[in-house]
N, C-alpha and C positions, 0 to 999 in steps of 0.2 A: 427461631434458631438459625444461625448461619449455616447455609447449605442444607436445610431441612428438606427442601423439595428439589430433587435432582433434575426435574423437568423445567425448573424456573428459567434457566438460561436458554433452553431450547424454545420456550414460548416467547421469550422476550424479543419484541420487534427491535431491529437494530440496523444501522448503516455501517458499511465498511468503507473507510476512507484511505486506507494505505494497503493497496493490493497490486502487486506486479503480475500481470497476466502471464508473463513468461515463467514466473515462479510458481505457477500452478501445474506445471508439467510433471505429472506423476510418472514414476518409473515404467509402469505398464504402457502408458500412452507414449512415452519416449521410444520404447521398443517398437510399438505399432507404427508410429510415424517414421521411424528409421527404416522399417521394412517397406512401408509405402513409397518412400522416396529414395531407396537404395543408398542410405547413409550407413556407413560402418561405424559402430560404437565400440569402445574398448571394454564392453561389459557383456557377460554371458547371458544374464537374465535380470529380471527386476530386483531380485534379492542382491545381486552383485552391484546394481546401481545404488540401492538403498544403503548398502554397506559403505559406499563412498561418501555418504552424507554426514561425515564427521569433520567438523571444521575447527581450526585453531583460531581463526579470525575472519574478518570480512573478506579479505583478499582470497583466502582459500575457497570460500563460498563462490565468489565472483568468477574464479577460474573455471569451476565446474558449471556454474550457471550459464556462462557464455558458450561453453562446449555443448551444453544441452540444447541451446538454441539451434544448433546445426540441423536438427530434424524438422524444423519449421521452414517449409519451402514454399508450399502452395497456399492459395487462399483458403482452401478447405481445412488445412492444418490449423490455421489461426482461428477459423470458425469453430472447429471441433474442440480446441483447447479452451476457448472462451465459453462455449456452451456447457462444457463439463463443469467449469467453475460455477457458472450461474445456477445450474441445477443443484449443486451442493450448497451454494450460498442460500438459495431459496429454502431448501430443506432445513437450514440452520437459523431461519428467522430473519435473514437479510432482506429488507425491502427496498434498499437503495445502495448502489455501489459506485464508487468513484475510482475508476480503474486506470492504472498506469500501463503504458507500453513504451518500449525502448526502440524507437525507429532506427537509430544508428547501429544497434545490434543486429539488424537485418539488412539495411542498405549497404553496410560495409562488407557484407558477404554476398552481395549480388541479388538480394531479394528486393523487389521494388517496394517503395513506400506504400503504394496503393494496394499491393498484394496483402500486406499485413493489415492495413487499415480496413480494407473491404471485408476481410474475413472476420475480424474482431467486431466491426460494426454490424454485420449481418446477424451475428449471435446476440449482440446487445439489443438490437431491435426485436429479435424473437423473444429475448428475455423480458422485455417490457410487455409484449403482447401475450405471451403464453405463460409466463411465470409471475407476472406482476412485480418484477424487479426493475425499478427505474435505474438509470445510470448516467454517468458523465465520463467522458474519455479524456485522459490527460497524457500528453506526449512528453516524455522525459528526455533531457539532454544527459549524455554520459560525461561526467565531470572529469574523467581521466583523459578524454579526448580534447581537442583544441577548441578555442573560441570560434575559429573559422568553420570547423565541422558543425558546431552548434548553430551558427548562422545559416549554414546550408540546410540544416534540418528545419530551422524555423521557417525558411522559405517554403518548404514542403508543407509544413503545418498551416501556414497562412492560406495555402491553396485549398485547404480542407476545413476552413473555419466553421462550416456548417455541421461538421461532425466532431471536431476536436474542441473541447471546452477550455482547456487550460494547458499550461506547461509546467514541468517539474525538473528537478535536478537530482540525479542519483549516481550510483557507482562509488568508486573509491573516494572517501572523504579526506583522508589525511594527505596533505600535500596539494590539495585542490580547493582553496578557500572560495567562499561565495563570490568574492570580488572578481575572480577570474571571468565570471559570466555576467558582470554588471550591465554591459552594453546589450547583450542578448536579451536579458530580462526586461530592460527598459524598452526595447523595441517590441517585445512580445506584449507587454502591458499596454503600450501605446496602440497596439493593434486590437486590443480588446480581450486578450486572453487572461484568465485568472492565473496567478502564479503560486506555486508551492515549491518547497525544497527540502531535501534531506539535510539535516544539520544537527549536530550534537549527539550523534550516535557514537562515533569514535573521535570526532573533532571536539574542540573546546566550546565553552559557553559563548565565547566571542563569535563563533561561527553561527550560532543561533541569532545573536544580535545582528550580525551582518546580513543574514538572510532576510531579516525584517527590514533593516535600514538601507542596505545597499541593493538588494534584489527586489525589495518591495513585495514580499510574499504575503499572502493572506493566511497561510497555514504552514506550520512546521511539521515535517515528517520526522518522527522519533523525538528529538528534543531533550533526551535524557540529561545531557550535561548542562542544560539551562538551570537545573536545580543546584548547580555549584555556585551560582551567582544570585545572592539574595535580592539585589536591585533588579536584576533581569526578571526574576520570578515575580516580583511585585508588579513590574510593568506588564508582563504577559497576562497576569491575573486581571489587572486593571483594564487592559485592552481586550481581554478575552480572545487572545490569539489561540486557535486550536492547536493541540499537539496530538499527532497520530502515533501513539506508542504501540510497540509490537513485542509483547513479553517473550513468547517462545523464540522469536528471532534473536532477541537479545541474549537469551540463555544459550542457544545453539552456537552463536558467534562469539561467545565468551565476553560479551559486553558486561554481563553480570555473572557473578559466581554461582548464584542460585536464585530461586524465585523470590526469596525473602528480601533480596536486594533490588527487586524491580521497583522503579520509581512511581508507579501508577498511584499507589495510596498516598504517598507524600504529595504528589501533584494534586490529587483530589482535595486533600486537607489544606493545601495552599490556595484553593479556589481557582486552579487552572482549568481550562476547558480541555481536559485530557480525554482521549478516546482509546479504545483497545481494538487492534486490528491484527491481521495474520501475515502481512508482508509477502513472503514467498512460501506459502504453506506446504507445498509438496517437498520442499527441502528442509523445512524446520519442524516438521512433525505435528502440525495441527492447523486446522482452519479456525474460523473466528470463535466458535463456541469452545474449542479446546483452549484458546487464549483466555477467554472469560473464565473458564474453570481453573486455569493455571493461576490467575491472580486471586480468584476466590479462595483457593486452597493455600497458596503460598503467602498471601497477605492477610488472610482472615477477613475478606470483604463480606459485608452483609448484603442481603438482597437489596436494601436501599442503595448501597454503593453501586451495585451492578446496574440497578435501574438508572442511577445518575449517569453512569458511563453510557448507557443506551441513549438517554436523553442528549448527552453531549455529542453523540455520534450524529444525530440529526441537526443539532444546533451548529455543529462545526462543518456541516456539509455546504455545498454550493447550490442547494435547492433554494427556490424562492421562499419568502417568508410564509406565504400561504401554503406551499407544499410542506414546509417544515411543520407547520401547525397541524396539518392533516396527519402526519406521521406521529407527532407527539400526542394528539388526541387518541390515536389508535393505541399507542403505548400506554396511556393512562387507562384506556378501556379494557384492554385484554392482556397487557403485559405487567400490570401492577399487582395482580392477585398472586399471592404466594401459594 
């Protein structure tokens, strides 16, 4: 029976492929870091911050998101933020995470690139050793900023290719088509970085197509609007281009009116390599298992559907084939029992 075992999702081994580390900044930690760093926030307490997490659209969220970053100042702040996420992720069955960070959101306010990177990396390394959570780090370009700024960030990324696995594209989608960053992505891919991009969250299906054809991405973040174009759906299914969908994010940002409109089930039925992720969970009201439960309840997903989403999460990752198989074997062994 669908949902018969409430612990099924908790037991299910899974990867998270769409997670902005800055978006895991919980209200209590925001206050703690503000006190640590002498940052004044326009909120009285954690409840006051949480009350501000009501958004009409993506831009409403981004305005608060960038303001929240102001408390991230020292290397320890980035470490503590990342470590808190990894502990929660491990407790929810995540055994591999591919984590985004936004360098320009920090360097543009005077925080050194290495300060953010060193703190995040130290936590990711501890996560591998102490929690058994493998990880890959992806540096995202902010699409509302200029191509020149993205190239400057790519230069920093290239200096740290031993720790940064890939590049991505996030922030305001409308008015900033993928083609704006075609040259940046071409250089990044030539340097050996894997490429991903947010597309089709608020932008049209053509943005998804251009992310694949113009930017040369290996994975689409969100991709909801791809389902508006039958030819594109057929191509994405045929080529098994992963889509990293984020149900609770879509709901809180009014991308969908309610969870019954979430495209995850339609994507599954169309043979797409769709995955479920938490995006910016501190702001959107749920980490990865809450997102799995949201689609289970809102779309009537069976345990078999949920298991397929978990399989897709490893298949769509940047792990090696051998590493993917180890995770899939574990999923078959201890995640398949209802």
